[in-house]
C-alpha positions in Angstrom: 19.2 -14.5 7.3 16.7 -12.5 5.2 17.8 -9.2 6.9 21.4 -10.0 6.0 20.6 -10.6 2.4 18.4 -7.5 2.2 21.2 -5.4 3.8 23.7 -6.7 1.3 21.4 -6.0 -1.6 20.7 -2.5 -0.2 24.4 -1.8 0.2 25.1 -3.0 -3.3 22.4 -0.6 -4.6 23.8 2.4 -2.7 27.3 1.7 -4.1 26.1 0.8 -7.6 27.9 -2.6 -7.2 26.8 -5.5 -9.5 28.5 -8.2 -7.3 30.1 -8.7 -3.9 33.6 -8.1 -5.3 32.6 -4.8 -6.7 30.8 -3.9 -3.4 34.1 -4.7 -1.5 36.0 -2.4 -3.8 33.5 0.5 -3.6 32.4 0.2 0.0 33.2 2.8 2.7 32.6 2.1 6.4 31.1 5.0 8.4 30.6 5.2 12.1 27.0 5.9 13.2 26.4 7.4 16.6 23.7 6.1 18.9 21.8 9.4 18.3 22.1 8.9 14.5 20.9 5.3 14.8 17.9 6.4 16.9 17.0 9.1 14.3 17.4 6.7 11.4 14.5 4.5 12.6 10.9 5.7 12.2 9.8 7.7 15.2 6.5 9.1 16.4 4.8 6.1 14.9 2.4 3.9 16.9 3.1 0.2 16.3 0.0 -1.8 16.5 1.7 -5.2 15.9 5.4 -6.1 16.1 6.9 -7.5 12.9 7.8 -11.2 13.4 11.1 -10.9 11.5 12.5 -7.7 13.0 14.1 -7.2 16.4 16.1 -4.2 17.7 
């Protein structure tokens, strides 16, 4: 649930939307390739402890 709310807030910030209606009007959907998704996550980082609220 918290990741969903965080993602919505982030998207609203990227679009400059003040509310969900404005986000719907301003949003654009883009296709991300598997390579792009892999590159968008941190890499070459050693994880010492998994976050309890994040799963890939």
